[in-house]
C-alpha positions in Angstrom: 79.7 117.9 129.4 80.4 121.3 128.4 81.2 121.9 124.4 85.5 122.8 125.1 85.7 119.6 127.1 84.5 117.1 124.7 86.0 119.0 121.7 89.4 118.5 123.1 88.2 114.7 124.2 87.5 114.1 120.4 91.1 115.6 119.1 92.8 113.7 121.5 91.0 110.3 120.2 91.7 111.2 116.6 95.2 111.4 117.3 95.2 115.3 116.6 97.1 116.3 120.2 100.3 118.7 120.4 103.1 116.3 119.5 105.8 115.5 122.7 109.5 114.0 123.0 110.8 112.5 126.0 112.2 114.3 128.8 115.1 115.7 128.7 117.6 115.6 131.7 121.4 116.7 132.6 122.1 113.1 131.2 120.5 113.4 128.0 122.1 114.1 124.5 120.8 116.6 122.2 121.9 116.8 118.3 121.8 120.0 116.8 121.9 118.9 113.3 121.9 121.4 110.3 124.1 123.2 108.2 125.3 126.9 108.9 122.8 128.1 111.1 123.5 125.1 113.4 127.4 125.9 112.7 126.7 129.1 113.7 127.9 131.2 111.2 128.4 135.1 112.0 128.9 134.5 115.8 131.8 133.2 117.9 131.7 129.5 118.5 130.6 129.6 122.0 127.8 131.9 120.3 126.0 129.4 118.4 122.2 128.2 119.1 123.8 124.4 119.9 126.4 126.1 122.4 123.8 128.2 124.0 121.1 125.7 124.1 123.3 123.6 126.0 123.6 126.3 128.9 119.8 126.6 129.1 119.0 122.7 129.1 121.6 121.8 131.4 122.9 118.8 129.4 125.6 117.9 126.4 124.0 119.2 122.8 126.0 118.4 119.9 126.9 121.2 117.1 127.0 119.0 113.6 125.8 121.6 111.4 128.6 122.3 108.5 128.6 125.4 106.6 127.5 125.0 103.0 125.6 121.7 103.2 122.9 120.7 100.6 120.0 118.3 102.5 121.4 115.2 100.2 124.4 115.4 101.8 123.1 115.7 105.1 121.2 112.7 104.7 124.3 110.8 103.7 125.9 112.2 106.8 123.5 111.6 109.7 123.5 107.9 110.2 127.3 107.5 111.8 126.3 110.5 114.1 123.3 108.8 115.2 125.1 105.9 116.1 128.5 107.5 117.5 126.4 109.5 120.0 123.2 107.9 120.2 121.1 111.3 120.8 117.6 111.4 123.0 116.5 114.1 120.9 117.5 115.7 117.0 117.3 119.2 116.2 116.5 119.0 112.8 117.0 122.6 110.5 118.5 121.7 107.4 117.2 123.2 103.8 118.8 126.6 103.5 121.1 126.0 101.0 119.0 123.8 99.0 116.5 126.8 98.4 120.0 129.1 97.6 120.8 126.5 94.9 116.8 126.7 93.9 116.4 122.7 94.4 112.9 121.0 94.0 111.2 121.3 96.6 109.9 117.4 96.7 113.8 116.1 96.8 114.4 118.4 99.9 111.4 117.1 102.0 112.5 113.6 100.6 115.7 114.2 102.2 114.4 115.5 105.1 111.7 112.9 105.9 114.7 110.4 105.1 116.3 112.1 108.3 113.6 112.0 110.3 113.3 108.3 109.6 117.1 107.8 110.4 116.3 109.5 113.7 113.3 107.8 114.5 114.6 104.3 113.7 117.4 104.7 116.3 115.3 105.8 119.0 115.4 109.5 119.0 112.4 111.8 119.0 113.0 114.8 116.6 112.4 118.7 116.5 112.1 120.3 113.0 113.0 123.9 112.6 111.9 125.7 109.3 114.4 127.2 107.6 112.8 130.3 105.1 113.0 130.4 101.1 115.1 133.8 100.0 112.0 136.4 99.2 111.4 140.0 100.5 109.0 138.4 102.7 111.0 135.4 104.6 108.1 132.5 105.0 109.6 128.7 105.9 107.8 126.2 103.4 105.0 124.2 104.1 106.5 120.8 104.0 107.7 121.3 107.1 104.8 121.6 108.7 103.7 118.8 106.4 106.9 116.8 107.8 105.9 117.8 111.3 102.2 116.2 110.8 103.3 113.2 109.4 105.4 112.1 112.0 103.6 114.2 114.8 106.7 115.8 115.9 107.1 118.9 117.3 108.2 122.1 114.6 108.6 125.5 114.3 108.5 127.5 111.3 108.8 131.0 112.5 111.5 131.8 114.2 114.1 131.9 111.6 112.4 134.1 109.3 111.3 136.5 112.1 115.1 136.7 113.3 116.4 136.9 109.5 113.6 140.0 109.2 115.3 141.6 112.0 118.7 143.8 110.9 119.6 143.8 114.5 119.8 140.1 115.0 121.1 139.1 111.6 125.2 138.9 110.1 124.2 139.2 106.7 121.4 138.0 104.4 120.7 134.2 105.6 122.7 134.3 109.1 121.7 135.4 112.3 124.7 137.8 114.9 125.1 136.5 118.1 122.0 138.1 119.3 119.8 136.3 116.7 122.0 132.6 117.9 120.7 133.9 121.8 117.2 134.3 120.3 117.1 131.3 118.8 118.5 129.1 121.4 116.1 130.6 123.9 113.2 130.0 121.7 114.1 126.5 121.1 114.6 125.8 125.0 111.3 127.0 125.1 110.0 124.5 122.6 111.5 121.9 124.2 110.6 122.2 127.4 106.3 122.8 126.0 106.9 119.6 124.2 108.5 117.4 126.9 105.9 114.5 127.9 
């Protein structure tokens, strides 16, 4: 047996294969849950990433973004939305306001952990999108990848820091502009496609 094939088989046996989600089709419902990055601050409503993602995926995408929301508030808000919309997939993009308010990272991680549990308990898949901490060099804390590994869910920690590091893609210090949200929607659509079983 070739060494590469053996390594792949061993990784699969140990549960190290790439995380997957169920298939998304025209009957699917996606809940885009988060704060102003999800709401679309810095662009028109039809230019938010959930609005653009709906066009790209050909299904209903609920924009459940609330500007200024902390993760603790999001944790309290999520159950009602899960029960109302019964989504197949939750795209969780939260924590930015916590970082701006200098909240403890352990608390942010605990709140995100609770949101992931709530979604999975109701049968929804989850994709986690990392948000950067304010800094000269933008990067998302390790807590996002840690949570993704714990729950074996797809995660990206680079797209938002990349967008917010490009002056042509942002409307202010912490929000994309229309072009930035378009880049975000394109990336998330591709992540969904690659992650489907």
